C-alpha positions in Angstrom: 53.7 -1.9 -78.5 52.8 -5.6 -78.9 51.5 -7.4 -75.8 54.0 -9.9 -74.3 54.5 -11.8 -71.2 57.0 -10.4 -68.4 60.5 -11.6 -69.2 61.5 -11.8 -65.5 62.3 -9.6 -62.6 62.6 -6.0 -62.9 60.6 -3.6 -65.0 60.2 -3.9 -68.7 58.7 -1.1 -70.7 55.7 -2.1 -72.9 52.5 -4.1 -72.6 52.2 -7.1 -70.6 49.3 -9.7 -70.4 47.5 -9.9 -67.1 44.5 -11.8 -65.9 42.1 -8.9 -66.3 43.5 -7.6 -69.7 46.9 -5.7 -70.0 49.4 -3.8 -68.0 51.5 -1.2 -69.6 54.7 0.0 -68.0 56.1 3.5 -69.2 59.3 5.0 -68.1 59.2 8.2 -66.3 61.1 10.9 -68.4 61.8 13.0 -65.1 62.8 10.2 -62.8 65.5 7.8 -63.9 64.0 4.9 -62.2 60.4 6.0 -62.2 57.6 4.0 -63.9 54.0 4.8 -64.6 51.6 1.7 -64.6 48.5 1.6 -66.8 45.9 -1.2 -66.3 43.7 -1.5 -69.5 44.8 1.8 -70.7 44.1 3.7 -67.4 46.7 5.3 -65.2 46.8 3.1 -62.1 50.0 3.5 -60.3 53.6 5.0 -60.2 56.7 3.9 -58.6 60.1 5.6 -58.3 62.4 2.6 -57.4 64.9 4.9 -55.9 62.4 7.0 -53.9 59.6 4.6 -52.4 58.4 7.7 -50.5 57.6 9.6 -53.6 53.8 9.8 -54.5 53.2 10.9 -58.1 49.5 11.2 -58.0 48.0 14.2 -56.1 45.1 12.2 -54.7 47.5 9.9 -52.9 49.4 12.8 -51.4 46.3 14.0 -49.9 45.5 10.6 -48.6 48.9 10.3 -47.1 48.7 13.8 -45.5 45.3 12.8 -43.6 46.9 9.7 -42.4 50.0 11.5 -41.2 47.9 14.2 -39.6 45.9 11.7 -37.9 48.2 9.3 -36.2 51.1 10.6 -33.9 54.8 10.5 -35.0 56.2 7.1 -34.4 53.0 5.2 -34.7 52.8 2.3 -37.0 49.2 1.8 -38.2 47.8 -1.4 -39.6 46.4 -0.5 -43.2 44.2 -2.2 -45.5 44.5 -1.2 -49.2 41.5 -2.2 -51.3 42.8 -1.9 -54.8 46.5 -2.8 -54.7 48.0 -2.3 -58.3 51.5 -1.0 -57.7 51.1 -0.5 -53.9 52.2 3.2 -54.2 50.7 4.2 -50.9 51.9 1.1 -49.0 55.5 1.7 -50.2 55.3 5.5 -49.2 54.0 4.4 -45.7 56.6 1.8 -45.1 59.1 4.6 -45.4 57.3 7.4 -43.3 56.0 4.9 -40.7 58.4 2.2 -40.3 56.9 -0.9 -38.7 53.5 -0.2 -40.2 51.7 -3.3 -41.6 49.8 -3.3 -44.8 47.4 -5.7 -46.5 46.8 -4.9 -50.2 43.9 -6.6 -52.0 43.7 -7.0 -55.9 41.4 -9.2 -58.0 44.3 -9.9 -60.6 47.0 -12.4 -59.5 49.2 -11.9 -62.5 49.2 -8.3 -61.9 50.2 -8.6 -58.2 52.9 -11.1 -59.2 54.4 -8.6 -61.8 54.3 -5.6 -59.6 56.2 -7.5 -56.9 59.0 -8.1 -59.1 58.9 -4.9 -61.0 58.6 -2.4 -58.1 60.7 -4.5 -55.4 58.0 -4.6 -53.0 58.6 -5.8 -49.4 57.3 -9.2 -48.3 55.1 -10.1 -45.3 54.7 -9.3 -42.7 55.4 -5.6 -43.7 53.3 -6.1 -47.0 51.1 -9.0 -48.0 49.1 -9.0 -51.2 45.8 -11.0 -51.2 44.0 -11.9 -54.4 40.5 -11.7 -54.2 37.2 -9.6 -54.5 37.6 -6.4 -52.2 34.3 -6.7 -50.5 34.7 -10.5 -49.8 38.1 -9.9 -48.3 36.9 -7.0 -46.3 34.1 -9.2 -44.9 36.5 -11.9 -43.9 38.8 -9.7 -41.6 38.2 -9.6 -37.9 36.6 -6.7 -36.0 38.6 -4.0 -34.9 41.7 -5.3 -36.8 42.9 -2.2 -38.8 43.6 1.5 -38.3 43.2 2.6 -41.8 41.1 1.4 -44.7 41.7 2.8 -48.0 39.4 2.1 -51.1 40.9 2.8 -54.4 39.3 0.2 -56.5 38.2 0.7 -60.2 37.0 -1.3 -63.1 38.1 1.0 -65.8 37.3 4.4 -64.4 34.5 3.2 -62.3 34.2 2.0 -58.8 32.2 -1.4 -58.5 28.7 -0.6 -57.1 28.9 -3.3 -54.3 31.9 -1.1 -52.9 29.6 2.0 -52.7 26.8 1.0 -50.4 25.9 1.5 -46.7 26.3 -2.2 -46.2 30.1 -2.0 -47.4 30.6 1.1 -45.2 29.3 -0.9 -42.4 31.8 -3.5 -43.0 34.6 -0.9 -43.0 33.4 0.4 -39.7 33.4 -3.1 -38.2 37.0 -3.7 -39.3 38.3 -0.3 -38.0 39.6 0.3 -34.7 38.3 3.1 -32.6 39.8 6.2 -33.9 40.6 4.7 -37.3 40.3 6.2 -40.6 38.3 5.3 -43.9 39.6 7.0 -47.0 38.2 6.6 -50.4 39.2 7.7 -53.8 36.1 9.1 -55.8 36.7 9.7 -59.4 33.9 12.3 -60.1 32.6 14.5 -62.9 32.1 18.4 -62.5 28.5 17.9 -61.2 30.1 16.2 -57.9 26.9 13.9 -57.7 29.0 10.8 -56.9 31.0 12.7 -54.1 27.7 13.8 -52.5 26.4 10.2 -52.4 29.7 8.9 -51.1 29.3 11.5 -48.3 25.8 10.5 -47.5 26.6 6.8 -47.5 29.5 7.3 -45.2 27.5 9.3 -43.0 25.3 6.2 -42.2 28.2 4.6 -40.2 30.7 7.5 -39.3 30.2 10.6 -37.1 33.0 12.5 -38.9 33.0 12.9 -42.7 35.2 15.4 -44.3 36.8 15.6 -47.8 39.7 17.1 -49.8 40.4 18.0 -53.3 41.9 20.8 -55.3 39.8 24.0 -55.8 39.0 23.5 -59.6 37.5 20.2 -58.7 35.3 21.4 -55.7 34.2 24.3 -57.9 32.9 21.9 -60.6 35.2 22.9 -63.2 36.6 19.7 -64.2 36.7 15.7 -63.7 39.1 14.6 -61.2 39.7 12.9 -57.7 38.0 13.6 -54.4 39.3 12.0 -51.3 36.5 11.3 -48.8 37.3 10.7 -45.1 35.1 8.8 -42.5 36.0 8.4 -38.8 34.3 7.9 -35.5 36.5 10.7 -34.1 37.2 14.3 -35.4 39.8 14.5 -38.1 41.7 17.4 -39.6 42.5 20.9 -38.3 44.8 24.0 -39.1 47.9 21.8 -39.5 46.4 19.6 -42.0 44.8 22.4 -43.8 48.1 24.3 -44.1 49.9 21.0 -45.3 47.3 20.5 -48.0 47.4 24.0 -49.3 51.2 23.9 -49.5 51.4 21.0 -51.6 52.6 21.0 -55.3 48.8 20.8 -56.3 47.1 22.9 -53.4 44.0 21.1 -52.0 41.2 22.5 -50.0 39.9 20.7 -46.7 36.3 20.5 -46.4 35.4 19.9 -42.5 32.2 17.9 -41.4 30.0 21.0 -41.2 30.9 22.1 -44.8 30.5 18.7 -46.1 27.2 18.0 -44.4 25.8 21.2 -46.2 27.4 20.1 -49.5 25.7 16.7 -49.4 22.5 17.7 -47.6 20.1 16.4 -50.3 22.0 13.4 -51.3 20.7 9.8 -50.8 23.0 7.0 -49.6 23.8 3.9 -51.8 21.9 1.1 -50.2 22.4 -2.8 -50.1 21.5 -4.9 -51.8 23.0 -3.6 -55.0 20.4 -3.6 -57.9 21.9 -4.5 -61.2 20.3 -3.2 -64.3 19.6 -6.1 -66.8 20.0 -3.6 -69.6 23.4 -2.4 -68.3 22.3 1.2 -67.9 
């Protein structure tokens, strides 16, 4: 498919030029108005225009399950999404938690404009999209201003280094209200070394650190996604464990004691970030 500019509102299958490269829209064969969004060739978001509650990616289902379990029915949390792309999680929560408010941050202004048209995204105050660097936007926000922070930022298949450190996590903790949640998407290899270091880094700021992923991932059998959770209050319990196990892709919930054992030898990432001049 040749690269081209968007031809106006509404999804158009193909490759579209954005500020950071290309965005590819592929129709979903199983859902009449479903679309898969790839950013620079990497699957980034999915949207079903007939069913905004639908979450195609398993790790987003797990993320949503933790949020739903933590906040009582009828509550409307204020959510910061670091890494906007197609705003899949925000669309879902706007249905399941009416009245919730969402700020989504993305570095790519052209992509943000396109997905607003393609995926029929709500406008402010329900959903605002801010263009900028994720850490810079986080640092600009007031103390105790969000109930949930979700980190889902990638350059290709890698999370930028300055979003991994203890300094970044301290900023997340500052922005969260008491009882709030920090959830991050860690794309890891079978060794799970990245996940261990994510856990160790969250533990520098949060008294509760837990995680969830599917059993093959946690047994080191494949590459995949792990959702790591930080909070200043206990999170999870039997109801969440059952819900995660009952999903289309069953996931295990590892509570804080199990996670602490898993990551006991891991070192946190520290600020300042040291950039290797050789790029290694």
